[in-house]
DOROZA-553023 format. One record per residue (C-alpha): x, z, y; residue in three letters. Coordinates in pm, whole numbers, m for minus. Example, Ala and Ser with C-alpha at 12.3 -4.5 7.8 and 13.67 -1.06 7.14 Angstrom:
REM DOROZA-553023
X = 1230 | Z = 780 | Y = m450 | bavo = ALA
X = 1367 | Z = 714 | Y = m106 | bavo = SER
This chain:
REM DOROZA-553023
X = 972 | Z = m632 | Y = m488 | bavo = UNK
X = 658 | Z = m446 | Y = m381 | bavo = UNK
X = 503 | Z = m571 | Y = m57 | bavo = UNK
X = 446 | Z = m328 | Y = 227 | bavo = UNK
X = 91 | Z = m239 | Y = 327 | bavo = UNK
X = 153 | Z = m398 | Y = 666 | bavo = UNK
X = 244 | Z = m725 | Y = 504 | bavo = UNK
X = m60 | Z = m711 | Y = 274 | bavo = UNK
X = m292 | Z = m649 | Y = 568 | bavo = UNK
X = m158 | Z = m962 | Y = 736 | bavo = UNK
X = m205 | Z = m1147 | Y = 410 | bavo = UNK
X = m567 | Z = m1030 | Y = 388 | bavo = UNK
X = m640 | Z = m1146 | Y = 741 | bavo = UNK
X = m469 | Z = m1477 | Y = 670 | bavo = UNK
X = m678 | Z = m1523 | Y = 355 | bavo = UNK
X = m987 | Z = m1455 | Y = 561 | bavo = UNK
X = m889 | Z = m1721 | Y = 814 | bavo = UNK
X = m825 | Z = m1966 | Y = 531 | bavo = UNK
X = m1176 | Z = m1908 | Y = 395 | bavo = UNK
X = m1320 | Z = m2061 | Y = 711 | bavo = UNK
X = m1420 | Z = m2426 | Y = 727 | bavo = UNK
X = m1262 | Z = m2636 | Y = 1001 | bavo = UNK
X = m1575 | Z = m2600 | Y = 1214 | bavo = UNK
X = m1604 | Z = m2225 | Y = 1155 | bavo = UNK
X = m1235 | Z = m2173 | Y = 1236 | bavo = UNK
X = m1275 | Z = m2365 | Y = 1560 | bavo = UNK
X = m1571 | Z = m2151 | Y = 1657 | bavo = UNK
X = m1385 | Z = m1830 | Y = 1570 | bavo = UNK
X = m1086 | Z = m1938 | Y = 1780 | bavo = UNK
X = m1314 | Z = m2032 | Y = 2070 | bavo = UNK
X = m1483 | Z = m1695 | Y = 2051 | bavo = UNK
X = m1152 | Z = m1506 | Y = 2040 | bavo = UNK
X = m1026 | Z = m1703 | Y = 2339 | bavo = UNK
X = m1347 | Z = m1625 | Y = 2528 | bavo = UNK
X = m1261 | Z = m1254 | Y = 2503 | bavo = UNK
X = m908 | Z = m1294 | Y = 2646 | bavo = UNK
X = m826 | Z = m1203 | Y = 3005 | bavo = UNK
X = m562 | Z = m1355 | Y = 3232 | bavo = UNK
X = m312 | Z = m1077 | Y = 3158 | bavo = UNK
X = m355 | Z = m1137 | Y = 2779 | bavo = UNK
X = m551 | Z = m815 | Y = 2738 | bavo = UNK
X = m883 | Z = m837 | Y = 2555 | bavo = UNK
X = m1212 | Z = m721 | Y = 2699 | bavo = UNK
X = m1449 | Z = m459 | Y = 2571 | bavo = UNK
X = m1824 | Z = m508 | Y = 2563 | bavo = UNK
X = m1841 | Z = m421 | Y = 2930 | bavo = UNK
X = m1608 | Z = m709 | Y = 3015 | bavo = UNK
X = m1318 | Z = m479 | Y = 3112 | bavo = UNK
X = m960 | Z = m495 | Y = 2977 | bavo = UNK
X = m926 | Z = m246 | Y = 2695 | bavo = UNK
X = m620 | Z = m141 | Y = 2496 | bavo = UNK
X = m823 | Z = m73 | Y = 2182 | bavo = UNK
X = m982 | Z = m419 | Y = 2184 | bavo = UNK
X = m647 | Z = m575 | Y = 2273 | bavo = UNK
X = m503 | Z = m444 | Y = 1947 | bavo = UNK
X = m764 | Z = m637 | Y = 1748 | bavo = UNK
X = m743 | Z = m942 | Y = 1973 | bavo = UNK
X = m367 | Z = m974 | Y = 1931 | bavo = UNK
X = m391 | Z = m936 | Y = 1554 | bavo = UNK
X = m650 | Z = m1216 | Y = 1550 | bavo = UNK
X = m433 | Z = m1436 | Y = 1769 | bavo = UNK
X = m142 | Z = m1387 | Y = 1532 | bavo = UNK
X = m326 | Z = m1483 | Y = 1212 | bavo = UNK
X = m523 | Z = m1767 | Y = 1375 | bavo = UNK
X = m216 | Z = m1915 | Y = 1542 | bavo = UNK
X = m355 | Z = m1874 | Y = 1894 | bavo = UNK
X = m73 | Z = m1887 | Y = 2146 | bavo = UNK
X = m45 | Z = m1607 | Y = 2401 | bavo = UNK
X = 201 | Z = m1558 | Y = 2684 | bavo = UNK
X = 479 | Z = m1320 | Y = 2578 | bavo = UNK
X = 575 | Z = m1215 | Y = 2932 | bavo = UNK
X = 214 | Z = m1131 | Y = 3017 | bavo = UNK
X = 171 | Z = m930 | Y = 2697 | bavo = UNK
X = 481 | Z = m727 | Y = 2773 | bavo = UNK
X = 379 | Z = m677 | Y = 3136 | bavo = UNK
X = 37 | Z = m553 | Y = 3023 | bavo = UNK
X = 194 | Z = m295 | Y = 2791 | bavo = UNK
X = 453 | Z = m190 | Y = 3048 | bavo = UNK
X = 179 | Z = m112 | Y = 3302 | bavo = UNK
X = 3 | Z = 133 | Y = 3069 | bavo = UNK
X = 62 | Z = 501 | Y = 3148 | bavo = UNK
X = 129 | Z = 619 | Y = 2795 | bavo = UNK
X = 153 | Z = 986 | Y = 2899 | bavo = UNK
X = m217 | Z = 972 | Y = 2989 | bavo = UNK
X = m328 | Z = 836 | Y = 2652 | bavo = UNK
X = m500 | Z = 1056 | Y = 2397 | bavo = UNK
X = m377 | Z = 1067 | Y = 2037 | bavo = UNK
X = m600 | Z = 783 | Y = 1924 | bavo = UNK
X = m485 | Z = 549 | Y = 2201 | bavo = UNK
X = m122 | Z = 650 | Y = 2149 | bavo = UNK
X = m161 | Z = 513 | Y = 1798 | bavo = UNK
X = m331 | Z = 200 | Y = 1931 | bavo = UNK
X = m51 | Z = 150 | Y = 2184 | bavo = UNK
X = 209 | Z = 177 | Y = 1907 | bavo = UNK
X = 27 | Z = m85 | Y = 1702 | bavo = UNK
X = 6 | Z = m315 | Y = 2006 | bavo = UNK
X = 382 | Z = m280 | Y = 2060 | bavo = UNK
X = 445 | Z = m374 | Y = 1699 | bavo = UNK
X = 210 | Z = m673 | Y = 1714 | bavo = UNK
X = 374 | Z = m789 | Y = 2037 | bavo = UNK
X = 712 | Z = m781 | Y = 1864 | bavo = UNK
X = 570 | Z = m968 | Y = 1567 | bavo = UNK
X = 423 | Z = m1242 | Y = 1788 | bavo = UNK
X = 760 | Z = m1284 | Y = 1958 | bavo = UNK
X = 914 | Z = m1394 | Y = 1627 | bavo = UNK
X = 895 | Z = m1744 | Y = 1476 | bavo = UNK
X = 548 | Z = m1820 | Y = 1338 | bavo = UNK
X = 672 | Z = m1906 | Y = 990 | bavo = UNK
X = 919 | Z = m1649 | Y = 864 | bavo = UNK
X = 1057 | Z = m1573 | Y = 519 | bavo = UNK
X = 834 | Z = m1306 | Y = 358 | bavo = UNK
X = 1119 | Z = m1054 | Y = 340 | bavo = UNK
X = 1179 | Z = m1076 | Y = 716 | bavo = UNK
X = 807 | Z = m1062 | Y = 793 | bavo = UNK
X = 773 | Z = m747 | Y = 585 | bavo = UNK
X = 1049 | Z = m578 | Y = 781 | bavo = UNK
X = 907 | Z = m698 | Y = 1112 | bavo = UNK
X = 556 | Z = m572 | Y = 1034 | bavo = UNK
X = 700 | Z = m227 | Y = 968 | bavo = UNK
X = 450 | Z = 57 | Y = 939 | bavo = UNK
X = 172 | Z = m117 | Y = 1134 | bavo = UNK
X = m86 | Z = m57 | Y = 862 | bavo = UNK
X = 2 | Z = 310 | Y = 841 | bavo = UNK
X = m40 | Z = 337 | Y = 1217 | bavo = UNK
X = m361 | Z = 137 | Y = 1187 | bavo = UNK
X = m509 | Z = 374 | Y = 932 | bavo = UNK
X = m399 | Z = 666 | Y = 1148 | bavo = UNK
X = m693 | Z = 562 | Y = 1365 | bavo = UNK
X = m930 | Z = 671 | Y = 1090 | bavo = UNK
X = m744 | Z = 987 | Y = 999 | bavo = UNK
X = m658 | Z = 1119 | Y = 1345 | bavo = UNK
X = m1016 | Z = 1192 | Y = 1447 | bavo = UNK
X = m1347 | Z = 1276 | Y = 1286 | bavo = UNK
X = m1431 | Z = 1494 | Y = 987 | bavo = UNK
X = m1205 | Z = 1313 | Y = 744 | bavo = UNK
X = m1507 | Z = 1227 | Y = 532 | bavo = UNK
X = m1703 | Z = 906 | Y = 498 | bavo = UNK
X = m1618 | Z = 547 | Y = 408 | bavo = UNK
X = m1344 | Z = 485 | Y = 665 | bavo = UNK
X = m1154 | Z = 808 | Y = 597 | bavo = UNK
X = m1181 | Z = 762 | Y = 219 | bavo = UNK
X = m1063 | Z = 401 | Y = 246 | bavo = UNK
X = m769 | Z = 507 | Y = 461 | bavo = UNK
X = m660 | Z = 767 | Y = 207 | bavo = UNK
X = m704 | Z = 528 | Y = m85 | bavo = UNK
X = m510 | Z = 247 | Y = 85 | bavo = UNK
X = m203 | Z = 458 | Y = 155 | bavo = UNK
X = m186 | Z = 629 | Y = m184 | bavo = UNK
X = 30 | Z = 473 | Y = m455 | bavo = UNK
X = m203 | Z = 563 | Y = m736 | bavo = UNK
X = m559 | Z = 455 | Y = m806 | bavo = UNK
X = m758 | Z = 767 | Y = m713 | bavo = UNK
X = m1074 | Z = 741 | Y = m925 | bavo = UNK
X = m1253 | Z = 1000 | Y = m713 | bavo = UNK
X = m1198 | Z = 806 | Y = m390 | bavo = UNK
X = m1290 | Z = 478 | Y = m560 | bavo = UNK
X = m1619 | Z = 627 | Y = m682 | bavo = UNK
X = m1695 | Z = 765 | Y = m337 | bavo = UNK
X = m1637 | Z = 426 | Y = m178 | bavo = UNK
X = m1845 | Z = 240 | Y = m436 | bavo = UNK
X = m2131 | Z = 485 | Y = m379 | bavo = UNK
X = m2144 | Z = 379 | Y = m14 | bavo = UNK
X = m2211 | Z = 11 | Y = m87 | bavo = UNK
X = m2558 | Z = m108 | Y = 5 | bavo = UNK
X = m2739 | Z = m354 | Y = m223 | bavo = UNK
X = m2707 | Z = m617 | Y = 51 | bavo = UNK
X = m2330 | Z = m610 | Y = m6 | bavo = UNK
X = m2208 | Z = m416 | Y = 296 | bavo = UNK
X = m2079 | Z = m59 | Y = 308 | bavo = UNK
X = m2233 | Z = 229 | Y = 502 | bavo = UNK
X = m2014 | Z = 455 | Y = 714 | bavo = UNK
X = m2173 | Z = 780 | Y = 591 | bavo = UNK
X = m2433 | Z = 900 | Y = 346 | bavo = UNK
X = m2775 | Z = 901 | Y = 509 | bavo = UNK
X = m2706 | Z = 602 | Y = 734 | bavo = UNK
X = m2954 | Z = 326 | Y = 661 | bavo = UNK
X = m2762 | Z = 13 | Y = 760 | bavo = UNK
X = m2419 | Z = m97 | Y = 639 | bavo = UNK
X = m2174 | Z = m216 | Y = 904 | bavo = UNK
X = m1890 | Z = m467 | Y = 925 | bavo = UNK
X = m1618 | Z = m211 | Y = 1009 | bavo = UNK
X = m1689 | Z = 9 | Y = 708 | bavo = UNK
X = m1724 | Z = m299 | Y = 488 | bavo = UNK
X = m1391 | Z = m448 | Y = 592 | bavo = UNK
X = m1194 | Z = m125 | Y = 553 | bavo = UNK
X = m1360 | Z = m34 | Y = 222 | bavo = UNK
X = m1304 | Z = m380 | Y = 75 | bavo = UNK
X = m939 | Z = m382 | Y = 179 | bavo = UNK
X = m877 | Z = m49 | Y = 6 | bavo = UNK
X = m1066 | Z = m157 | Y = m308 | bavo = UNK
X = m890 | Z = m495 | Y = m313 | bavo = UNK
X = m556 | Z = m317 | Y = m297 | bavo = UNK
X = m650 | Z = m127 | Y = m612 | bavo = UNK
X = m799 | Z = m428 | Y = m791 | bavo = UNK
X = m1150 | Z = m281 | Y = m788 | bavo = UNK
X = m1449 | Z = m516 | Y = m770 | bavo = UNK
X = m1746 | Z = m387 | Y = m565 | bavo = UNK
X = m2083 | Z = m342 | Y = m732 | bavo = UNK
X = m2261 | Z = m605 | Y = m521 | bavo = UNK
X = m2162 | Z = m946 | Y = m389 | bavo = UNK
X = m2048 | Z = m909 | Y = m26 | bavo = UNK
X = m2098 | Z = m1275 | Y = 72 | bavo = UNK
X = m2467 | Z = m1244 | Y = 171 | bavo = UNK
X = m2375 | Z = m954 | Y = 400 | bavo = UNK
X = m2102 | Z = m1161 | Y = 568 | bavo = UNK
X = m2335 | Z = m1458 | Y = 619 | bavo = UNK
X = m2604 | Z = m1236 | Y = 770 | bavo = UNK
X = m2360 | Z = m1095 | Y = 1028 | bavo = UNK
X = m2206 | Z = m1428 | Y = 1133 | bavo = UNK
X = m2330 | Z = m1579 | Y = 1460 | bavo = UNK
X = m2337 | Z = m1937 | Y = 1587 | bavo = UNK
X = m2085 | Z = m1860 | Y = 1862 | bavo = UNK
X = m1823 | Z = m1771 | Y = 1600 | bavo = UNK
X = m1854 | Z = m1394 | Y = 1631 | bavo = UNK
X = m1938 | Z = m1125 | Y = 1378 | bavo = UNK
X = m2174 | Z = m843 | Y = 1469 | bavo = UNK
X = m2148 | Z = m482 | Y = 1358 | bavo = UNK
X = m2497 | Z = m448 | Y = 1206 | bavo = UNK
X = m2817 | Z = m650 | Y = 1189 | bavo = UNK
X = m2944 | Z = m453 | Y = 1488 | bavo = UNK
X = m2662 | Z = m587 | Y = 1709 | bavo = UNK
X = m2689 | Z = m910 | Y = 1904 | bavo = UNK
X = m2340 | Z = m907 | Y = 2056 | bavo = UNK
X = m2010 | Z = m926 | Y = 1875 | bavo = UNK
X = m1661 | Z = m829 | Y = 1993 | bavo = UNK
X = m1302 | Z = m880 | Y = 1878 | bavo = UNK
X = m1304 | Z = m555 | Y = 1682 | bavo = UNK
X = m1581 | Z = m680 | Y = 1455 | bavo = UNK
X = m1425 | Z = m1027 | Y = 1449 | bavo = UNK
X = m1119 | Z = m861 | Y = 1298 | bavo = UNK
X = m1326 | Z = m683 | Y = 1035 | bavo = UNK
X = m1518 | Z = m1001 | Y = 959 | bavo = UNK
X = m1195 | Z = m1184 | Y = 872 | bavo = UNK
X = m1063 | Z = m882 | Y = 684 | bavo = UNK
X = m1381 | Z = m874 | Y = 475 | bavo = UNK
X = m1352 | Z = m1247 | Y = 398 | bavo = UNK
X = m993 | Z = m1199 | Y = 294 | bavo = UNK
X = m1070 | Z = m920 | Y = 47 | bavo = UNK
X = m1335 | Z = m1090 | Y = m165 | bavo = UNK
X = m1246 | Z = m1068 | Y = m534 | bavo = UNK
């Protein structure tokens, strides 16, 4: 039976976590926990609770086995005025609701039940890249490739053209530096289609890994966050 995209995303993140040494995993977990707030929301770079960052934080907690308080998660979501959210954050809220439900289930579930529980999370997740912007560039192309059943050679070629010789992927043509977000999303889409990137991605991952257990967006960044932690693990989990 074919696995759902949601299930395969969780598998990719789990593979990324399994790539970590015991010491690296401990540092990643410590970093993720350092970004949690008392209401189980996750903070943005300004140190404020943020729904968008909470989505990534909860996904990380799930795959890393970090325990969170179910009642606090639900209270956090209940307090959000969904009518005031824009389209992007409506999607993020939906994903958070699905992740909350997933974390409320037993940690080790039969694959068939986990597939049903994960539902259309990945489709909602890729809505983030298709619901705003020009619809062009690495993230939009990766989103379209990931949700298509066939191997679209045109999209594959476009994605491969965005890989920098250092291993990472650039968000758009003309941008000098590759970034972790574009790299993670591109690699996931290519992995799904069995396509090997032109350059080894491992040097890029190593260069963006910090001693505190965080991943940074680009080499110009000194501070990580849970969004880029998510993409760091996703990248690790999609190495062919």
